[in-house]
C-alpha positions as YAML, in Angstrom:
chain: A
units: angstrom
residues:
- id: 1
  name: MET
  ca: [9.19, -1.49, 13.19]
- id: 2
  name: LEU
  ca: [8.13, -3.89, 10.60]
- id: 3
  name: ILE
  ca: [6.19, -2.95, 7.35]
- id: 4
  name: ALA
  ca: [4.17, -5.60, 5.54]
- id: 5
  name: VAL
  ca: [2.07, -5.57, 2.30]
- id: 6
  name: PRO
  ca: [-0.60, -8.31, 1.79]
- id: 7
  name: GLY
  ca: [-0.82, -9.76, -1.70]
- id: 8
  name: SER
  ca: [2.77, -8.88, -2.61]
- id: 9
  name: SER
  ca: [6.14, -10.55, -2.54]
- id: 10
  name: ASP
  ca: [8.95, -9.23, -0.55]
- id: 11
  name: LEU
  ca: [10.62, -5.91, -1.57]
- id: 12
  name: GLY
  ca: [13.78, -4.94, 0.21]
- id: 13
  name: GLY
  ca: [12.94, -4.74, 3.96]
- id: 14
  name: VAL
  ca: [9.14, -4.78, 3.22]
- id: 15
  name: LEU
  ca: [7.57, -8.18, 4.02]
- id: 16
  name: GLY
  ca: [5.21, -9.55, 1.46]
- id: 17
  name: VAL
  ca: [2.34, -11.59, 2.82]
- id: 18
  name: SER
  ca: [0.17, -14.16, 1.22]
- id: 19
  name: THR
  ca: [-3.62, -13.65, 1.37]
- id: 20
  name: ALA
  ca: [-4.49, -17.20, 1.21]
- id: 21
  name: ASN
  ca: [-4.32, -18.08, 5.04]
- id: 22
  name: PRO
  ca: [-5.28, -16.11, 8.22]
- id: 23
  name: GLU
  ca: [-1.90, -17.10, 9.79]
- id: 24
  name: ALA
  ca: [0.19, -15.92, 6.77]
- id: 25
  name: LEU
  ca: [1.27, -12.70, 8.47]
- id: 26
  name: LEU
  ca: [2.20, -14.50, 11.63]
- id: 27
  name: ARG
  ca: [4.11, -17.14, 9.66]
- id: 28
  name: ALA
  ca: [5.85, -14.59, 7.50]
- id: 29
  name: ILE
  ca: [7.05, -12.66, 10.58]
- id: 30
  name: ARG
  ca: [8.31, -15.77, 12.23]
- id: 31
  name: ASP
  ca: [9.94, -17.17, 9.17]
- id: 32
  name: ARG
  ca: [11.87, -13.96, 8.60]
- id: 33
  name: PHE
  ca: [12.58, -12.88, 12.15]
- id: 34
  name: GLY
  ca: [12.10, -15.88, 14.47]
- id: 35
  name: PRO
  ca: [10.58, -14.87, 17.78]
- id: 36
  name: PHE
  ca: [8.96, -11.47, 17.62]
- id: 37
  name: ARG
  ca: [11.56, -8.62, 17.72]
- id: 38
  name: HIS
  ca: [9.20, -5.92, 16.45]
- id: 39
  name: ARG
  ca: [6.68, -4.39, 18.82]
- id: 40
  name: HIS
  ca: [5.10, -2.34, 16.01]
- id: 41
  name: VAL
  ca: [3.75, -3.84, 12.69]
- id: 42
  name: LEU
  ca: [2.53, -1.51, 9.98]
- id: 43
  name: VAL
  ca: [0.30, -3.26, 7.45]
- id: 44
  name: LEU
  ca: [-0.12, -1.20, 4.29]
- id: 45
  name: SER
  ca: [-3.09, -2.81, 2.50]
- id: 46
  name: PRO
  ca: [-4.92, -2.40, -0.82]
- id: 47
  name: ARG
  ca: [-8.52, -1.46, 0.02]
- id: 48
  name: GLN
  ca: [-9.92, -4.67, -1.42]
- id: 49
  name: LEU
  ca: [-7.63, -6.78, 0.85]
- id: 50
  name: ALA
  ca: [-8.35, -4.77, 4.06]
- id: 51
  name: SER
  ca: [-10.66, -7.42, 5.63]
- id: 52
  name: VAL
  ca: [-7.97, -10.15, 5.07]
- id: 53
  name: ALA
  ca: [-5.25, -7.82, 6.60]
- id: 54
  name: ARG
  ca: [-7.33, -7.30, 9.65]
- id: 55
  name: GLU
  ca: [-8.00, -10.98, 10.11]
- id: 56
  name: GLN
  ca: [-4.31, -11.61, 9.83]
- id: 57
  name: ALA
  ca: [-3.49, -8.92, 12.23]
- id: 58
  name: HIS
  ca: [-5.82, -10.47, 14.90]
- id: 59
  name: VAL
  ca: [-3.93, -13.76, 14.56]
- id: 60
  name: VAL
  ca: [-0.64, -11.89, 15.32]
- id: 61
  name: ILE
  ca: [-2.09, -10.06, 18.30]
- id: 62
  name: ALA
  ca: [-3.54, -13.32, 19.76]
- id: 63
  name: SER
  ca: [0.00, -15.04, 19.48]
- id: 64
  name: ASP
  ca: [1.69, -12.08, 21.13]
- id: 65
  name: PRO
  ca: [-0.62, -9.38, 22.92]
- id: 66
  name: ALA
  ca: [2.54, -7.07, 23.26]
- id: 67
  name: VAL
  ca: [2.70, -6.57, 19.43]
- id: 68
  name: ARG
  ca: [0.85, -3.53, 18.07]
- id: 69
  name: VAL
  ca: [-0.49, -3.78, 14.60]
- id: 70
  name: CYS
  ca: [-1.82, -0.87, 12.50]
- id: 71
  name: VAL
  ca: [-3.79, -1.95, 9.39]
- id: 72
  name: LEU
  ca: [-3.81, 1.07, 6.95]
- id: 73
  name: PRO
  ca: [-5.96, 0.54, 3.86]
- id: 74
  name: LEU
  ca: [-4.91, 2.93, 1.08]
- id: 75
  name: ARG
  ca: [-6.26, 3.42, -2.44]
- id: 76
  name: HIS
  ca: [-3.17, 2.08, -4.05]
- id: 77
  name: HIS
  ca: [-2.12, -1.27, -5.42]
- id: 78
  name: GLY
  ca: [0.45, -3.56, -3.90]
- id: 79
  name: LEU
  ca: [3.34, -2.24, -6.04]
- id: 80
  name: THR
  ca: [2.84, 1.28, -4.86]
- id: 81
  name: LEU
  ca: [2.42, 0.25, -1.22]
- id: 82
  name: SER
  ca: [5.59, -1.85, -1.26]
- id: 83
  name: LEU
  ca: [7.48, 1.08, -2.79]
- id: 84
  name: ILE
  ca: [6.12, 3.44, -0.17]
- id: 85
  name: GLY
  ca: [7.09, 0.88, 2.53]
- id: 86
  name: ARG
  ca: [10.61, 0.71, 1.13]
- id: 87
  name: ALA
  ca: [10.91, 4.46, 1.07]
- id: 88
  name: VAL
  ca: [9.75, 4.74, 4.61]
- id: 89
  name: LEU
  ca: [12.12, 2.16, 5.95]
- id: 90
  name: ALA
  ca: [15.03, 3.90, 4.07]
- id: 91
  name: ALA
  ca: [14.13, 7.20, 5.81]
- id: 92
  name: GLU
  ca: [14.41, 5.88, 9.32]
- id: 93
  name: LEU
  ca: [16.68, 8.16, 11.54]
- id: 94
  name: ARG
  ca: [17.39, 10.46, 8.69]
- id: 95
  name: PRO
  ca: [17.04, 14.27, 9.46]
- id: 96
  name: ASP
  ca: [13.94, 14.38, 7.26]
- id: 97
  name: GLY
  ca: [12.73, 10.98, 8.24]
- id: 98
  name: TRP
  ca: [11.24, 9.40, 11.34]
- id: 99
  name: SER
  ca: [12.40, 8.09, 14.67]
- id: 100
  name: ASP
  ca: [9.31, 6.20, 15.93]
- id: 101
  name: PRO
  ca: [6.34, 4.26, 14.45]
- id: 102
  name: GLY
  ca: [3.84, 7.02, 14.69]
- id: 103
  name: GLN
  ca: [6.03, 9.27, 12.56]
- id: 104
  name: ALA
  ca: [6.40, 6.56, 10.07]
- id: 105
  name: VAL
  ca: [2.74, 6.45, 9.64]
- id: 106
  name: GLN
  ca: [2.69, 10.17, 9.09]
- id: 107
  name: LEU
  ca: [5.39, 9.69, 6.34]
- id: 108
  name: VAL
  ca: [3.35, 6.89, 4.68]
- id: 109
  name: HIS
  ca: [0.36, 9.35, 4.34]
- id: 110
  name: SER
  ca: [2.61, 12.07, 3.10]
- id: 111
  name: ILE
  ca: [4.01, 9.85, 0.22]
- id: 112
  name: ALA
  ca: [0.67, 7.97, -0.50]
- id: 113
  name: ALA
  ca: [-1.25, 11.33, -0.93]
- id: 114
  name: ARG
  ca: [0.84, 12.40, -3.97]
- id: 115
  name: SER
  ca: [1.82, 9.06, -5.48]
- id: 116
  name: ARG
  ca: [-0.20, 7.50, -8.24]
- id: 117
  name: SER
  ca: [-1.22, 3.80, -8.77]
- id: 118
  name: LEU
  ca: [-1.95, 3.07, -12.42]
- id: 119
  name: ILE
  ca: [-2.68, -0.08, -14.33]
- id: 120
  name: TRP
  ca: [-1.90, -0.62, -18.03]
- id: 121
  name: HIS
  ca: [-4.32, -2.83, -19.95]
- id: 122
  name: PRO
  ca: [-3.27, -4.32, -23.23]
- id: 123
  name: SER
  ca: [-6.71, -5.84, -23.33]
- id: 124
  name: LEU
  ca: [-9.98, -5.49, -21.33]
- id: 125
  name: GLY
  ca: [-11.52, -8.80, -21.55]
- id: 126
  name: SER
  ca: [-10.98, -9.83, -18.03]
- id: 127
  name: VAL
  ca: [-11.02, -6.38, -16.28]
- id: 128
  name: GLU
  ca: [-13.77, -5.99, -13.66]
- id: 129
  name: GLU
  ca: [-13.12, -2.33, -12.37]
- id: 130
  name: PRO
  ca: [-13.88, 0.13, -13.62]
- id: 131
  name: HIS
  ca: [-16.39, -1.71, -15.75]
- id: 132
  name: PRO
  ca: [-15.44, -1.17, -19.38]
- id: 133
  name: SER
  ca: [-18.15, -0.22, -21.85]
- id: 134
  name: LEU
  ca: [-18.95, -2.43, -24.67]
- id: 135
  name: GLY
  ca: [-17.19, 0.05, -27.07]
- id: 136
  name: GLU
  ca: [-14.05, 0.01, -24.89]
- id: 137
  name: ARG
  ca: [-14.10, -3.89, -24.86]
- id: 138
  name: ILE
  ca: [-14.45, -3.95, -28.65]
- id: 139
  name: VAL
  ca: [-11.65, -1.34, -29.23]
- id: 140
  name: GLY
  ca: [-9.44, -3.18, -26.64]
- id: 141
  name: LEU
  ca: [-9.42, -6.18, -28.95]
- id: 142
  name: VAL
  ca: [-7.33, -4.35, -31.46]
- id: 143
  name: PRO
  ca: [-3.71, -5.27, -30.70]
- id: 144
  name: ALA
  ca: [-2.31, -1.77, -31.10]
- id: 145
  name: ARG
  ca: [-4.76, -0.33, -28.71]
- id: 146
  name: SER
  ca: [-4.41, -0.23, -24.83]
- id: 147
  name: TYR
  ca: [-5.65, 1.70, -21.81]
- id: 148
  name: PHE
  ca: [-4.50, 3.24, -18.57]
- id: 149
  name: HIS
  ca: [-6.47, 3.35, -15.41]
- id: 150
  name: GLU
  ca: [-5.60, 5.20, -12.22]
- id: 151
  name: LEU
  ca: [-6.91, 3.92, -8.95]
- id: 152
  name: GLY
  ca: [-9.17, 6.46, -7.31]
- id: 153
  name: SER
  ca: [-10.32, 7.86, -10.71]
- id: 154
  name: GLN
  ca: [-13.34, 7.10, -13.03]
- id: 155
  name: GLY
  ca: [-13.01, 5.29, -16.31]
- id: 156
  name: LEU
  ca: [-10.25, 4.42, -18.59]
- id: 157
  name: VAL
  ca: [-7.86, 6.57, -20.64]
- id: 158
  name: PRO
  ca: [-6.64, 5.46, -24.14]
- id: 159
  name: ALA
  ca: [-2.91, 4.72, -23.85]
- id: 160
  name: ARG
  ca: [-2.16, 7.08, -26.76]
- id: 161
  name: SER
  ca: [-2.91, 10.05, -24.41]
- id: 162
  name: GLY
  ca: [-0.17, 8.94, -22.12]
- id: 163
  name: PRO
  ca: [-0.22, 8.29, -18.45]
- id: 164
  name: GLY
  ca: [-0.25, 12.10, -17.51]
- id: 165
  name: GLY
  ca: [1.36, 13.17, -14.29]
- id: 166
  name: PRO
  ca: [3.13, 16.24, -13.21]
- id: 167
  name: THR
  ca: [6.80, 15.09, -13.81]
- id: 168
  name: PRO
  ca: [8.24, 12.32, -15.92]
- id: 169
  name: TYR
  ca: [10.25, 10.96, -12.91]
- id: 170
  name: GLY
  ca: [9.71, 8.35, -10.33]
- id: 171
  name: TRP
  ca: [7.93, 5.66, -12.55]
- id: 172
  name: HIS
  ca: [8.21, 1.99, -11.59]
- id: 173
  name: VAL
  ca: [6.77, -1.22, -13.05]
- id: 174
  name: ALA
  ca: [6.27, -4.74, -11.64]
- id: 175
  name: GLY
  ca: [8.56, -6.86, -13.75]
- id: 176
  name: PRO
  ca: [10.33, -5.94, -17.08]
- id: 177
  name: PRO
  ca: [8.02, -3.66, -19.26]
- id: 178
  name: SER
  ca: [7.08, -4.86, -22.72]
- id: 179
  name: ALA
  ca: [7.76, -2.91, -25.80]
- id: 180
  name: GLN
  ca: [4.09, -2.08, -26.29]
- id: 181
  name: LEU
  ca: [4.01, -0.55, -22.71]
- id: 182
  name: GLN
  ca: [7.10, 1.51, -23.27]
- id: 183
  name: THR
  ca: [5.47, 2.89, -26.44]
- id: 184
  name: SER
  ca: [2.37, 3.75, -24.49]
- id: 185
  name: LEU
  ca: [4.31, 5.71, -21.96]
- id: 186
  name: ASN
  ca: [5.47, 8.25, -24.57]
- id: 187
  name: GLY
  ca: [9.20, 8.03, -23.53]
- id: 188
  name: VAL
  ca: [8.74, 7.94, -19.63]
- id: 189
  name: HIS
  ca: [11.53, 5.97, -18.20]
- id: 190
  name: LEU
  ca: [10.43, 2.95, -16.09]
- id: 191
  name: GLU
  ca: [12.40, 1.33, -13.32]
- id: 192
  name: SER
  ca: [11.63, -2.39, -13.27]
- id: 193
  name: VAL
  ca: [10.77, -3.80, -9.77]
- id: 194
  name: ASP
  ca: [11.25, -7.44, -8.97]
- id: 195
  name: LEU
  ca: [7.90, -7.90, -7.38]
- id: 196
  name: SER
  ca: [4.93, -10.31, -7.88]
- id: 197
  name: LEU
  ca: [1.30, -9.51, -6.94]
- id: 198
  name: ALA
  ca: [-1.43, -11.94, -5.97]
- id: 199
  name: GLY
  ca: [-4.75, -11.96, -4.21]
- id: 200
  name: ARG
  ca: [-7.91, -10.26, -5.37]
- id: 201
  name: ARG
  ca: [-7.13, -7.59, -7.94]
- id: 202
  name: PRO
  ca: [-10.47, -6.56, -9.61]
- id: 203
  name: TYR
  ca: [-8.80, -3.62, -11.34]
- id: 204
  name: ALA
  ca: [-6.41, -5.97, -13.23]
- id: 205
  name: GLY
  ca: [-7.04, -8.39, -16.14]
- id: 206
  name: ARG
  ca: [-4.96, -11.39, -16.91]
- id: 207
  name: ARG
  ca: [-2.42, -9.37, -18.91]
- id: 208
  name: SER
  ca: [-2.62, -6.11, -16.99]
- id: 209
  name: VAL
  ca: [0.47, -4.47, -15.56]
- id: 210
  name: GLU
  ca: [0.72, -2.27, -12.33]
- id: 211
  name: ILE
  ca: [2.66, 0.88, -12.67]
- id: 212
  name: THR
  ca: [3.55, 3.42, -9.87]
- id: 213
  name: GLN
  ca: [4.55, 7.07, -9.99]
- id: 214
  name: LEU
  ca: [6.13, 7.44, -6.60]
- id: 215
  name: ALA
  ca: [6.28, 10.94, -5.13]
- id: 216
  name: PRO
  ca: [8.58, 12.22, -2.37]
- id: 217
  name: PRO
  ca: [6.94, 13.24, 0.93]
- id: 218
  name: TYR
  ca: [5.76, 16.72, 0.98]
- id: 219
  name: ALA
  ca: [6.44, 17.34, 4.77]
- id: 220
  name: ARG
  ca: [8.60, 15.80, 7.35]
- id: 221
  name: PRO
  ca: [7.03, 13.95, 10.21]
- id: 222
  name: LEU
  ca: [5.92, 16.06, 13.22]
- id: 223
  name: ALA
  ca: [6.93, 15.34, 16.81]
- id: 224
  name: GLY
  ca: [4.03, 15.25, 19.20]
- id: 225
  name: PRO
  ca: [2.57, 13.53, 22.25]
- id: 226
  name: ALA
  ca: [3.32, 9.90, 22.67]
- id: 227
  name: CYS
  ca: [0.77, 7.04, 23.15]
- id: 228
  name: GLY
  ca: [0.62, 6.09, 26.81]
- id: 229
  name: SER
  ca: [0.27, 2.44, 25.74]
- id: 230
  name: CYS
  ca: [2.93, 1.73, 23.20]
- id: 231
  name: THR
  ca: [4.86, 5.16, 23.06]
- id: 232
  name: ALA
  ca: [4.31, 5.80, 19.35]
- id: 233
  name: THR
  ca: [3.83, 9.39, 18.38]
- id: 234
  name: LEU
  ca: [0.00, 10.08, 18.08]
- id: 235
  name: VAL
  ca: [-1.23, 10.54, 14.55]
- id: 236
  name: GLY
  ca: [-3.68, 13.49, 14.96]
- id: 237
  name: SER
  ca: [-5.15, 12.92, 18.51]
- id: 238
  name: LEU
  ca: [-4.94, 9.03, 18.38]
- id: 239
  name: CYS
  ca: [-2.37, 6.31, 18.23]
- id: 240
  name: ALA
  ca: [-2.46, 4.51, 14.85]
- id: 241
  name: PHE
  ca: [-1.38, 1.28, 16.49]
- id: 242
  name: CYS
  ca: [-3.48, 1.24, 19.78]
- id: 243
  name: GLY
  ca: [-6.37, 3.54, 18.97]
- id: 244
  name: CYS
  ca: [-5.74, 5.44, 22.19]
- id: 245
  name: GLY
  ca: [-5.80, 9.15, 22.70]
- id: 246
  name: PRO
  ca: [-4.16, 11.24, 25.41]
- id: 247
  name: ALA
  ca: [-6.63, 9.96, 27.88]
- id: 248
  name: GLY
  ca: [-7.03, 6.62, 26.31]
- id: 249
  name: VAL
  ca: [-10.49, 7.39, 24.99]
- id: 250
  name: ARG
  ca: [-11.55, 7.94, 21.39]
- id: 251
  name: GLN
  ca: [-13.67, 11.02, 20.90]
- id: 252
  name: PRO
  ca: [-17.11, 10.47, 19.20]
- id: 253
  name: GLY
  ca: [-16.98, 10.95, 15.46]
- id: 254
  name: GLU
  ca: [-13.26, 11.33, 15.33]
- id: 255
  name: ALA
  ca: [-11.57, 9.66, 12.40]
- id: 256
  name: SER
  ca: [-8.44, 7.52, 12.69]
- id: 257
  name: PRO
  ca: [-6.38, 4.99, 10.79]
- id: 258
  name: GLU
  ca: [-7.79, 1.45, 11.03]
- id: 259
  name: SER
  ca: [-5.80, -0.37, 13.70]
- id: 260
  name: VAL
  ca: [-5.89, -3.49, 15.69]
- id: 261
  name: GLU
  ca: [-4.99, -3.46, 19.39]
- id: 262
  name: ALA
  ca: [-4.89, -6.41, 21.70]
- id: 263
  name: GLU
  ca: [-7.52, -5.33, 24.28]
- id: 264
  name: ARG
  ca: [-10.01, -3.61, 21.82]
- id: 265
  name: GLY
  ca: [-9.97, -5.53, 18.64]
- id: 266
  name: VAL
  ca: [-10.30, -4.02, 15.21]
- id: 267
  name: ARG
  ca: [-10.93, -0.30, 14.74]
- id: 268
  name: ILE
  ca: [-13.50, 0.21, 11.87]
...
C-alpha cells in the first residue's frame, strides 16, 4: 500500500504530492514506482486540500481502474499527516500493526485521534485562521511575543503559556527550530523533521511554523470482514477504498471515510 500527503514533501516512505496540478499524484506515483505496483493508495489530506486530493485521485483511477484510492481528510496539517503516514508504514506486519490496507486506515484513525497539530506564530500579520483580534495583532508586533494555535481549537494561546499537552514527548517541527521557538516551548524537546509544506495553509502566516505532538495508537487494528471488491478489511461496515459494504450497498445515513472508487466516483 502507498501513503501520500498533498501539499508536503516526501518523508521516508510517505509520498509528498504537489497541489499545483490535477495529475500531480499520478506523476508522483509513476516517478517513484514506475508502472503501478500498489493496488491501494491512501491519501491523508489536510481538510483545506481535500477537494484537490479528490481531483487528483480521480486522475489516478482514470489511468488505472484497478487502483483503489481512499482520500481521508483529517483535521491536521501536513507535518502531522506525514508523520502519521510514516508511523503506519513502519508498523506494517508488526504484531501490533497491520497486514492489509483497511487495518492501516484503522491505525491512522487511532493515531490521528490523539495527536496534535499546532502552529507557532512569531507574528500574526498574515494569519487568516483563526482570525486574530485587533489586540492580538497589535501585541503580535512585539518581537518577544508569540502565539500557539492548535488545529481544531478556537483562538490563539500566548506562547508564554506553553503548548500544553499531556506529556512532554513526541514533539516534532518542520525544519530546525529557532531559539525563540525553543524558548516558547518551555523546555519541550523538538525533533526536527526535514519536510517542506506548500499549498493553501490559511492557519499559517509567512513566518509560522508547524509543530506536531505525535501520539502512539491507542488500539491495535481489528480483523474483520473483507471487501468483496478489493479484499481490504472493512472499516466499520464499509470499505474505505471502494465504499462497498458486505453486500456492496451503502446503508442510508451511514458515515464512512471519503473515498474514490473507479465505478462510483467520489464519496462525499
